[in-house]
C-alpha positions in Angstrom: -8.2 -58.2 -52.4 -9.9 -54.8 -52.3 -12.3 -56.0 -49.6 -9.4 -57.3 -47.5 -7.6 -54.0 -47.8 -10.7 -52.2 -46.8 -11.1 -54.4 -43.7 -7.5 -53.5 -42.7 -8.3 -49.8 -42.5 -8.4 -48.3 -39.0 -11.8 -48.3 -37.3 -13.6 -45.1 -37.7 -14.6 -43.3 -34.5 -18.0 -41.8 -35.0 -18.5 -40.4 -31.5 -17.8 -36.8 -32.4 -20.0 -37.0 -35.5 -22.8 -38.3 -33.3 -22.2 -35.5 -30.8 -22.4 -32.7 -33.4 -25.4 -34.5 -34.9 -27.2 -34.2 -31.7 -26.3 -30.5 -31.4 -27.6 -29.9 -34.9 -30.9 -31.6 -34.1 -31.3 -29.4 -31.1 -30.6 -26.3 -33.1 -33.1 -27.3 -35.7 -35.7 -28.1 -33.1 -35.3 -24.9 -31.2 -34.6 -22.6 -34.1 -37.7 -20.4 -33.7 -36.8 -19.6 -30.1 -33.1 -19.2 -30.9 -34.0 -16.8 -33.7 -36.2 -14.8 -31.3 -33.4 -14.6 -28.7 -31.0 -13.4 -31.4 -33.2 -10.6 -32.4 -33.9 -9.6 -28.8 -30.2 -9.6 -28.1 -29.7 -6.9 -30.8 -31.8 -4.4 -28.7 -30.4 -4.5 -25.2 -32.5 -1.4 -24.3 -35.7 -3.4 -24.1 -34.2 -5.8 -21.6 -33.8 -3.2 -18.9 -35.9 -0.1 -19.8 -38.9 -1.4 -17.8 -36.8 -1.0 -14.6 -35.9 2.6 -15.3 -36.5 4.8 -12.3 -36.1 8.4 -11.0 -32.7 7.7 -9.4 -31.3 6.5 -12.7 -32.9 9.4 -14.5 -31.2 11.9 -12.2 -27.7 10.4 -12.7 -28.3 10.3 -16.5 -29.4 13.9 -16.7 -26.3 15.1 -14.7 -24.0 13.1 -16.9 -25.8 14.2 -20.1 -25.4 17.9 -19.3 -21.7 17.5 -18.4 -20.9 15.5 -21.6 -23.0 17.8 -23.7 -20.9 20.8 -22.6 -17.8 18.8 -23.5 -18.9 17.4 -26.9 -19.7 20.8 -28.4 -16.1 22.2 -28.5 -14.6 18.7 -29.1 -16.9 18.0 -32.0 -15.9 21.3 -33.7 -12.3 20.6 -33.0 -12.2 17.0 -34.2 -14.0 18.0 -37.4 -11.1 20.4 -37.9 -8.6 17.5 -37.5 -10.6 15.6 -40.2 -10.2 18.7 -42.4 -14.0 19.0 -42.7 -16.3 21.9 -41.9 -17.0 22.1 -38.1 -20.7 21.4 -38.4 -19.9 17.8 -39.6 -18.4 17.1 -36.1 -21.8 18.1 -34.6 -23.7 15.9 -37.0 -21.5 12.9 -36.1 -21.8 13.6 -32.4 -25.6 13.7 -32.5 -26.0 10.4 -34.4 -23.5 8.6 -32.1 -25.3 9.7 -29.0 -28.8 8.8 -30.2 -28.1 5.4 -31.9 -25.8 4.1 -29.2 -28.5 4.6 -26.5 -30.6 1.9 -28.1 -27.9 -0.7 -28.9 -25.3 -0.2 -26.1 -24.0 -2.8 -23.6 -21.9 -0.2 -21.8 -23.4 2.7 -19.8 -20.2 4.7 -20.0 -19.0 4.6 -23.6 -19.9 7.7 -25.7 -19.9 7.5 -29.5 -19.1 10.4 -31.8 -16.1 11.9 -33.6 -12.7 11.1 -32.1 -9.2 12.5 -32.6 -7.6 9.3 -33.9 -10.4 8.4 -36.4 -10.6 12.1 -37.5 -6.9 12.0 -38.2 -7.3 8.8 -40.2 -10.2 10.4 -42.2 -7.9 13.4 -43.0 -5.1 11.1 -44.1 -7.5 9.0 -46.3 -8.8 12.2 -47.8 -5.2 13.2 -48.6 -4.2 9.7 -50.0 -7.3 8.1 -51.6 -9.2 11.2 -52.7 -6.5 13.1 -54.6 -5.2 12.9 -58.1 -1.6 13.0 -59.3 -1.5 16.8 -58.9 -2.8 16.6 -55.3 -6.2 18.0 -56.1 -9.4 16.5 -54.6 -11.2 14.1 -56.9 -14.5 14.3 -54.9 -15.6 16.9 -52.4 -14.1 16.0 -49.0 -17.5 15.8 -47.4 -18.8 13.5 -50.0 -15.8 11.2 -49.6 -16.0 11.2 -45.8 -19.7 10.4 -45.8 -19.3 7.5 -48.2 -16.4 6.3 -46.0 -18.8 6.3 -43.0 -21.3 4.3 -45.1 -18.8 1.5 -46.1 -17.4 1.4 -42.6 -20.9 0.9 -41.2 -21.6 -1.9 -43.7 -18.4 -3.8 -42.7 -19.1 -3.4 -39.0 -22.7 -4.6 -39.3 -21.5 -7.7 -41.1 -19.0 -8.4 -38.4 -21.5 -7.7 -35.6 -24.4 -9.6 -37.0 -22.2 -12.6 -37.6 -21.1 -12.4 -34.0 -17.4 -12.5 -34.7 -16.5 -9.6 -32.6 -14.0 -11.8 -30.7 -11.6 -11.1 -33.6 -10.9 -7.7 -31.9 -9.1 -9.7 -29.2 -6.3 -10.6 -31.6 -5.2 -7.0 -31.7 -2.7 -6.8 -28.8 -2.6 -3.8 -26.4 1.0 -3.1 -27.5 -0.2 -2.3 -31.0 -3.2 -0.3 -29.8 -1.2 1.9 -27.4 1.6 2.2 -29.8 -0.4 3.5 -32.8 -2.6 5.6 -30.4 0.5 7.4 -29.1 1.9 7.8 -32.6 -1.5 9.3 -33.8 -1.6 11.6 -30.8 1.9 12.9 -31.5 0.9 13.4 -35.2 -2.3 15.4 -34.2 -0.3 17.6 -31.8 2.2 18.5 -34.5 -0.7 19.1 -37.0 -2.3 21.7 -34.7 0.9 23.7 -34.0 0.5 25.9 -37.1 -3.1 26.8 -36.1 -2.0 27.4 -32.5 0.7 29.8 -33.6 -1.1 31.3 -36.6 1.4 30.1 -39.1 -0.2 29.8 -42.5 0.9 27.9 -45.7 2.1 24.7 -44.0 0.6 21.5 -45.4 0.1 19.0 -42.5 -2.1 16.4 -44.2 -0.6 15.7 -47.6 3.0 15.3 -46.6 4.7 13.1 -43.9 4.3 14.7 -40.5 8.1 14.9 -39.9 8.3 17.1 -43.0 5.5 19.2 -41.6 7.4 19.5 -38.3 10.4 20.7 -40.3 8.4 23.3 -42.1 7.0 24.5 -38.7 10.5 25.1 -37.4 11.6 26.9 -40.5 8.5 29.2 -40.5 8.4 30.0 -36.7 9.2 33.6 -37.6 5.8 33.9 -39.3 4.0 33.5 -35.9 1.0 35.9 -35.6 -1.3 37.2 -32.9 -3.1 33.9 -32.9 -0.3 32.6 -30.8 -1.3 34.9 -27.9 -4.8 33.4 -27.8 -3.6 29.8 -28.5 -0.8 29.7 -26.0 -2.6 31.4 -23.2 -5.7 29.2 -23.6 -3.4 26.1 -23.7 -1.7 27.3 -20.5 -5.1 27.8 -18.8 -6.2 24.3 -19.8 -3.0 22.8 -18.5 -3.5 24.6 -15.2 -7.1 23.3 -14.9 -5.8 19.8 -15.6 -3.1 20.0 -13.0 -5.5 21.4 -10.3 -8.0 18.6 -11.1 -5.4 15.9 -10.9 -3.8 17.1 -7.6 -6.6 18.7 -5.7 -9.8 17.4 -7.3 -10.3 14.7 -4.6 -10.0 17.2 -1.8 -11.9 20.1 -3.4 -14.8 18.7 -5.5 -15.4 22.1 -7.1 -11.9 22.0 -8.6 -12.8 18.5 -10.0 -15.9 19.8 -11.7 -14.1 22.9 -12.9 -11.5 20.7 -14.5 -14.2 18.7 -16.3 -15.8 21.8 -17.7 -12.5 23.5 -18.5 -12.9 23.1 -22.3 -16.3 24.8 -22.3 -15.1 27.5 -19.9 -12.0 28.4 -22.0 -14.1 28.3 -25.2 -16.7 30.7 -23.8 -14.2 33.1 -22.4 -12.1 33.3 -25.6 -15.3 33.4 -27.7 -16.3 36.5 -25.8 -12.9 38.1 -26.2 -13.0 37.3 -30.0 -16.5 38.7 -30.2 -15.5 42.0 -28.6 -12.5 42.3 -31.0 -14.1 41.1 -34.3 -17.7 42.2 -34.0 -17.1 45.7 -35.5 -15.1 44.4 -38.4 -15.8 40.7 -39.3 -14.0 40.9 -42.6 -10.7 42.0 -41.1 -10.3 39.8 -38.0 -6.7 40.0 -36.6 -6.7 36.3 -36.1 -8.2 33.2 -37.7 -11.8 32.3 -36.6 -14.1 29.4 -37.3 -16.5 31.5 -39.5 -20.0 30.7 -40.7 -21.6 27.4 -39.5 -25.0 26.5 -41.1 -27.7 26.2 -38.4 -29.6 23.0 -38.0 -29.3 19.6 -39.8 -28.9 19.0 -43.4 -31.7 17.3 -45.2 -31.3 13.5 -44.9 -30.1 12.0 -48.2 -28.5 8.9 -49.5 -24.7 9.0 -49.6 -23.1 9.0 -53.0 -22.4 5.4 -53.9 -21.2 5.6 -57.5 -18.7 3.0 -58.6 -16.1 5.7 -59.2 -16.2 6.7 -55.6 -16.7 3.2 -54.1 -13.7 2.0 -55.9 -11.6 4.5 -53.9 -13.5 4.0 -50.6 -14.0 0.2 -50.1 -10.3 -0.6 -49.3 -9.6 2.4 -47.0 -12.9 1.6 -45.2 -11.3 -1.6 -43.9 -8.8 0.5 -41.9 -11.5 2.8 -40.5 -13.5 -0.3 -39.6 -10.6 -1.8 -37.7 -9.6 1.3 -35.8 -13.2 2.1 -35.0 -13.7 -1.4 -33.6 -10.5 -1.3 -31.6 -11.4 2.0 -29.9 -15.1 1.1 -29.2 -14.5 -2.4 -27.9 -11.5 -1.3 -25.9 -13.4 1.5 -24.2 -16.4 -0.6 -23.4 -14.3 -3.3 -21.8 -12.1 -0.9 -19.9 -15.1 0.8 -18.2 -16.9 -2.5 -17.8 -13.9 -3.8 -15.9 -13.6 -0.6 -13.8 -17.3 -0.6 -12.7 -17.9 -4.3 -12.5 -20.1 -5.1 -15.4 -17.7 -6.8 -17.8 -20.0 -9.8 -18.1 -22.6 -7.5 -19.8 -20.1 -6.3 -22.4 -20.7 -8.0 -25.7 -18.0 -7.2 -28.3 -20.2 -8.1 -31.3 -23.1 -6.0 -30.0 -20.8 -3.0 -29.5 -19.7 -3.5 -33.1 -23.4 -3.5 -34.2 -23.9 -0.3 -32.3 -21.0 1.5 -33.9 -21.8 0.0 -37.3 -25.4 1.4 -37.1 -24.0 4.7 -36.0 -21.8 5.0 -39.1 -24.4 3.5 -41.4 -27.3 5.7 -40.3 -24.9 8.7 -39.9 -24.0 8.5 -43.5 -27.6 9.5 -44.4 -27.3 12.5 -42.0 -24.0 13.9 -43.3 -21.8 12.3 -40.6 -18.3 11.0 -41.0 -16.8 7.8 -39.3 -17.4 7.7 -35.6 -16.4 5.5 -32.7 -16.1 5.6 -28.9 -14.4 8.6 -27.4 -12.2 7.9 -24.3 -12.2 11.4 -22.9 -16.0 11.9 -23.2 -16.5 8.3 -21.8 -14.3 9.1 -18.8 -16.2 12.3 -18.1 -19.5 10.5 -18.5 -18.5 7.8 -16.0 -17.1 10.4 -13.5 -20.4 12.3 -13.7 -22.3 9.3 -12.3 -24.1 8.0 -15.4 -26.5 5.2 -14.7 -27.7 3.8 -18.0 -26.9 4.1 -21.7 -30.0 6.3 -22.2 -28.0 9.3 -21.0 -26.7 9.6 -24.6 -30.2 10.3 -25.7 -30.5 13.2 -23.2 -27.1 14.5 -24.2 -28.1 14.7 -27.9 -30.6 17.4 -26.9 -27.7 19.7 -26.0 -26.1 19.0 -29.5 -29.4 19.9 -31.1 -29.5 23.2 -29.1 -26.0 23.9 -30.3 -26.9 23.3 -33.9 -30.0 25.4 -33.9 -29.2 28.1 -31.3 -25.4 28.5 -31.0 -24.0 28.4 -34.5 -24.1 32.2 -34.7 -21.9 32.3 -31.6 -19.6 29.6 -33.0 -18.6 32.0 -35.8 -16.3 33.9 -33.4 -14.4 31.0 -32.0 -10.7 31.5 -32.6 -9.0 28.7 -34.5 -6.0 28.8 -32.3 -8.2 28.2 -29.2 -9.7 25.1 -30.9 -6.1 23.9 -31.6 -5.3 24.4 -27.9 -8.4 22.4 -26.9 -7.3 19.6 -29.3 -3.7 19.6 -28.0 -4.8 19.5 -24.4 -7.3 16.7 -24.9 -5.1 14.6 -27.2 -2.1 14.8 -24.8 -3.9 12.3 -22.6 -3.6 9.7 -25.3 0.2 9.8 -25.3 1.6 6.9 -23.3 3.4 7.9 -20.1 6.9 6.9 -19.0 5.5 4.1 -16.8 3.9 2.5 -19.9 7.3 2.3 -21.6 8.9 0.8 -18.4 6.1 -1.7 -18.1 6.5 -3.1 -21.6 10.3 -3.1 -21.2 10.1 -5.1 -18.0 7.5 -7.6 -19.1 8.9 -8.6 -22.5 11.3 -7.1 -25.0 9.1 -8.3 -27.9 6.2 -6.3 -26.5 8.4 -3.2 -26.0 9.7 -3.6 -29.6 6.2 -3.8 -31.1 5.1 -0.8 -29.0 8.0 1.4 -30.2 7.6 0.1 -33.8 3.9 1.0 -33.8 4.8 4.6 -32.6 7.5 5.2 -35.1 5.7 3.8 -38.1 2.5 5.6 -37.3 4.3 8.9 -37.0 6.4 8.5 -40.1 4.1 6.4 -42.3 0.6 7.4 -41.1 -2.1 5.6 -39.2 -3.1 3.2 -42.0 0.5 2.0 -42.4 1.1 2.0 -38.7 -1.8 -0.2 -37.7 -1.3 -2.8 -40.5 2.5 -3.2 -40.1 2.4 -3.3 -36.3 -0.4 -5.9 -36.3 1.5 -7.9 -38.9 4.7 -7.7 -36.8 2.8 -8.8 -33.7 1.2 -11.7 -35.6 4.7 -12.7 -36.9 6.1 -12.7 -33.3 3.2 -14.8 -32.1 3.7 -17.3 -34.9 7.4 -17.4 -34.2 6.7 -18.1 -30.5 4.4 -20.9 -31.5 6.7 -22.4 -34.0 9.7 -22.1 -31.7 8.5 -23.2 -28.2 11.0 -23.4 -25.4 12.1 -26.9 -24.6 13.6 -26.9 -21.1 16.0 -29.5 -19.8 15.3 -30.2 -16.1 17.8 -31.3 -13.6 17.5 -32.6 -10.0 17.5 -29.8 -7.5 20.0 -29.9 -4.6 17.5 -28.0 -2.4 14.0 -29.1 -3.2 12.4 -26.4 -1.0 13.7 -23.6 -3.3 13.0 -25.4 -6.5 11.2 -23.9 -9.4 7.7 -25.4 -9.8 7.4 -27.7 -12.8 4.0 -28.9 -12.0 0.7 -27.6 -13.2 -0.5 -27.4 -9.6 2.0 -24.9 -8.3 3.8 -27.3 -5.9 7.5 -27.4 -5.6 9.3 -30.2 -7.5 12.5 -32.1 -7.1 13.4 -30.8 -10.6 14.4 -27.3 -11.8 15.1 -25.8 -15.1 18.7 -26.1 -16.2 19.2 -22.8 -17.9 22.9 -23.5 -18.8 22.1 -27.1 -19.9 25.2 -28.3 -18.2 23.6 -31.2 -16.2 20.7 -32.3 -18.5 21.3 -36.0 -18.0 20.0 -37.4 -14.7 21.5 -40.9 -14.4 20.8 -41.7 -18.0 17.4 -40.1 -18.0 16.6 -36.8 -19.8 13.8 -34.8 -18.2 12.2 -32.3 -20.5 9.5 -29.6 -20.2 7.6 -27.8 -23.0 6.4 -24.1 -22.8 3.7 -24.5 -25.5 1.3 -27.0 -27.0 2.8 -29.4 -29.5 1.1 -28.9 -32.9 1.9 -29.0 -36.6 3.6 -25.6 -36.7 6.2 -26.5 -34.0 6.3 -30.3 -34.0 9.3 -30.5 -36.3 11.2 -28.0 -34.2 10.4 -29.9 -31.0 11.8 -33.1 -32.5 14.9 -31.4 -33.7 15.4 -29.8 -30.3 15.1 -33.2 -28.5 17.7 -34.6 -30.9 20.0 -31.7 -30.2 19.8 -32.1 -26.5 20.6 -35.8 -26.8 23.5 -35.6 -29.3 25.1 -32.7 -27.4 25.0 -34.2 -23.9 25.0 -38.0 -24.2 27.3 -40.6 -25.5 26.8 -42.2 -28.9 26.0 -45.9 -28.3 24.9 -46.9 -31.8 26.7 -49.4 -34.0 29.6 -47.8 -35.9 28.9 -47.3 -39.5 31.1 -46.7 -42.5 30.6 -43.4 -44.3 29.3 -45.2 -47.3 26.5 -46.7 -45.2 25.3 -43.3 -43.9 23.3 -40.4 -45.5 25.4 -37.7 -47.0 24.7 -35.2 -44.3 24.9 -37.6 -41.3 27.9 -36.4 -39.2 26.5 -37.8 -35.9 29.4 -40.1 -35.2 32.0 -37.4 -35.9 30.3 -35.1 -33.5 29.9 -37.9 -30.9 33.7 -38.6 -31.2 34.5 -35.0 -30.7 32.3 -34.7 -27.7 33.8 -37.9 -26.2 37.3 -36.3 -26.5 36.0 -33.2 -24.7 34.5 -35.2 -21.9 37.7 -37.2 -21.5 39.8 -34.0 -21.4 37.5 -32.6 -18.6 37.9 -35.8 -16.7 41.7 -35.6 -16.9 41.6 -32.0 -15.7 39.2 -32.6 -12.8 38.7 -35.8 -10.9 35.6 -34.2 -9.3 33.7 -33.9 -12.6 29.9 -34.0 -11.9 28.6 -37.5 -12.7 25.8 -35.9 -14.7 28.3 -34.7 -17.2 29.8 -38.1 -17.8 29.5 -40.0 -21.0 26.3 -41.9 -20.0 24.1 -43.3 -22.8 20.6 -42.1 -22.9 18.1 -44.7 -21.6 14.8 -42.8 -21.2 13.2 -39.4 -21.6 10.6 -38.0 -19.2 8.2 -35.4 -20.6 6.5 -32.8 -18.4 3.2 -32.0 -20.3 1.8 -29.6 -17.7 1.9 -26.7 -20.2 0.7 -28.8 -23.2 -2.9 -28.2 -24.0 -2.9 -29.5 -27.6 -1.1 -32.5 -28.9 -2.2 -33.2 -32.5 -1.4 -35.9 -35.0 1.6 -34.1 -36.3 3.1 -33.9 -32.8 2.3 -37.6 -32.2 4.0 -38.6 -35.4 7.1 -36.5 -34.6 7.4 -38.2 -31.2 7.3 -41.6 -32.8 10.0 -40.6 -35.3 12.1 -38.9 -32.6 12.1 -41.9 -30.4 13.3 -44.0 -33.4 16.2 -41.5 -34.0 17.1 -41.5 -30.3 17.1 -45.3 -30.1 19.4 -45.5 -33.1 21.7 -42.9 -31.5 21.8 -44.7 -28.2 22.1 -48.2 -29.7 19.2 -49.4 -27.5 15.5 -48.7 -27.1 15.0 -45.3 -25.5 11.8 -45.2 -23.4 9.5 -42.3 -23.1 7.5 -41.4 -20.0 4.9 -38.7 -19.6 3.8 -36.7 -16.6 0.9 -34.2 -16.1 -0.8 -35.2 -19.3 -4.3 -33.5 -19.7 -7.2 -36.0 -19.8 -8.3 -34.9 -23.3 -4.7 -35.5 -24.7 -4.8 -39.0 -23.1 -8.1 -39.7 -24.8 -6.7 -38.6 -28.2 -3.6 -40.7 -27.8 -5.6 -43.7 -26.9 -7.9 -43.1 -29.9 -4.9 -42.8 -32.2 -3.3 -46.0 -30.8 -6.5 -48.0 -31.1 -7.7 -46.7 -34.5 -4.7 -45.6 -36.5 -2.1 -47.9 -35.2 -4.4 -50.9 -34.4 -3.3 -51.2 -30.8 -5.5 -52.2 -27.8 -5.3 -50.4 -24.4 -4.7 -52.3 -21.2 -6.5 -51.2 -18.1 -5.1 -48.9 -15.5 -2.2 -50.4 -13.6 -0.3 -49.2 -10.5 3.2 -47.9 -10.4 5.7 -50.1 -8.6 7.4 -47.1 -7.0 4.4 -45.1 -6.0 1.5 -47.4 -5.4 -1.1 -44.6 -5.5 0.0 -43.5 -9.0 -2.3 -44.9 -11.7 -1.0 -45.3 -15.2 -2.3 -45.8 -18.7 -0.5 -48.3 -20.8 -0.7 -49.8 -24.3 -0.2 -53.4 -25.1 3.0 -52.6 -27.0 4.3 -50.5 -24.1 4.3 -47.3 -26.1 2.5 -44.9 -23.7 2.6 -44.7 -20.0 1.3 -41.6 -18.2 2.3 -40.6 -14.7 0.9 -38.2 -12.2 4.2 -36.4 -11.5 7.7 -36.1 -12.8 9.1 -37.8 -9.7 7.0 -40.9 -10.4 8.0 -41.1 -14.0 11.7 -40.4 -13.2 11.7 -43.1 -10.5 10.3 -45.7 -12.9 12.8 -44.7 -15.6 15.8 -44.7 -13.2 15.2 -47.9 -11.4 13.5 -49.8 -14.1 11.0 -51.2 -11.7 8.2 -50.9 -14.2 9.1 -53.1 -17.2 6.7 -51.3 -19.5 8.6 -48.6 -21.4 6.8 -46.1 -23.6 8.1 -46.4 -27.1 6.9 -44.1 -29.9 7.9 -46.3 -32.8 7.6 -50.0 -33.6 9.9 -52.0 -31.4 12.7 -54.2 -32.9 12.1 -57.9 -33.2 14.2 -58.6 -30.1 12.2 -56.1 -28.0 8.9 -57.5 -29.3 10.1 -61.0 -28.4 11.0 -59.8 -24.9 7.6 -58.2 -24.5 5.8 -61.3 -25.6 7.9 -63.4 -23.1 6.9 -61.1 -20.3 3.2 -60.3 -20.9 1.5 -57.7 -18.7 -1.2 -58.6 -16.3 -4.7 -57.4 -16.8 -7.4 -57.7 -19.4 -7.4 -55.7 -22.6 -9.6 -52.6 -22.7 -11.2 -51.6 -26.0 -10.7 -48.0 -27.0 
């Protein structure tokens, strides 16, 4: 008996096992070469350095000098955002420039400290490195360096495993939303320094409370405001001149690029003239002492007491660092036509090594800087090696200019930060774009901005990503099921084919004429898989019960399930239709009380049709047949070839059915159809073909998704199809 039962099991299809078996053998056979190629791919520099030439060198030197003059003030300012000593910004900038030169796949991206990641570092210092009284548990620099170490470890794991594609799952709405929120937060944080208002905590309390405190304490504005506001005004003027006249007058363009350095030098000289004679009693806040040179390389502190506080926040810095770096590399790759060279996993390795190595050189978390990358690209950079040349300027700054940095006014650094970070705030056109494209995208965008401002970057990025994922899952689980109706003017019809041609059928948005002479024509907006298969079946039943007449055998309430009110709803609908007929003799025939005879499915948008979807279609056909009181036939148009193969495999293995060879449609002789011996699946090349077969009944094979009744089976056996059986 056991042997007989075993024989009755569906035949196992081993074709896929054999396919992957062959692939595995090829991998094992070529493993040495594959391993060599993998190692070589980690060092892109060695693939092109032999072609380096004088022309490339010239472009790289010009870009290196330009970016170097920009990174000095920005690194100092961004360390200030991170609430770290200014020299740590220079350490971070140096490591990013050197390491990225060897591992980059983008010539334009520039690694180092950034405003958003610096803000996140400051927020993590305020949340994960403080006790109940708000005091720091570990020195801020120690915590930030360990954070860079753990961030680098996570990024290296992701990069070496080559799973950088995961960054693609973070939508642009989330990225732009939290970037805008972070930019607004940074601007508010810098206002006290810009105006010289002391005593306002901008890191350990929500930013809206800090904004309130700023308004309350405006009367405490000091002389710093004179330096800060005038320098900010000059930076804005430079920016406006560059944007409006930079193309006509190139000297204005280059002046705009160097505006940060020019303003910094001018106000440094003013500060020097005022403060030199009395350093201890400066009338405004200045940067102060910066130790010259690098600190001695040393291992970051990795005690369990610190790691227990760092390892979870490091996930957030890893995520944001990857988002910024990969986004910048792809953006400039697209702009300059080398997108094919951008490898997300390799970019993650580059930024991971920057953070890992940087943690031994007193650097805090780094990633790609959009502003410096834009300047680098505009300066005519030719290769990633430009970062190595640019690092020389940072070294000069660390060893030769730290004495001058002493006199930099803090309000001027705040002005440089505000001017630079304002470019990250989304413009009005971005809001309009998201609103016009999709309300869901607009909602996620606004949500990310609000939560980031009021809850911080960490909360903003996770909640907005979660909301976006929820919307995607909701869309997948609730696909749109369109009812199509025949168009009165075919030339203006909405295309329902996968080839862009006009169709005789258009979407019936109001669902007033869904029945076309007893045939329901349906189109799906998504693939049919296990998350949405139940909904699809329920939607088909809804369309049928709301728009067709009940033709089943009347049943007593005792013979039905307790929730089954189908007949009552059908009776109510019949009364409504009768009333409409009495009111108007010109009632559209498609709104009559026809009984459903067939359903035509447009599968042009269906790329996946799994076993759950297949089962639901069989169950739904059974339900529709009971409702109509007759077999309801299913026809399919525009079915992808791989879905046909899967269905044939299911029929031949799981349901023990054989497949007949291709036959020709009786309506359109050139249309070739697949067909099973129990008449359960027939595939057409167009909706028109399928509808013609369903309407005229010229093809006696009807596609049924459940086992036929005995009468139907007897009818099929009495009218066998022509053609030899074809094994699956």
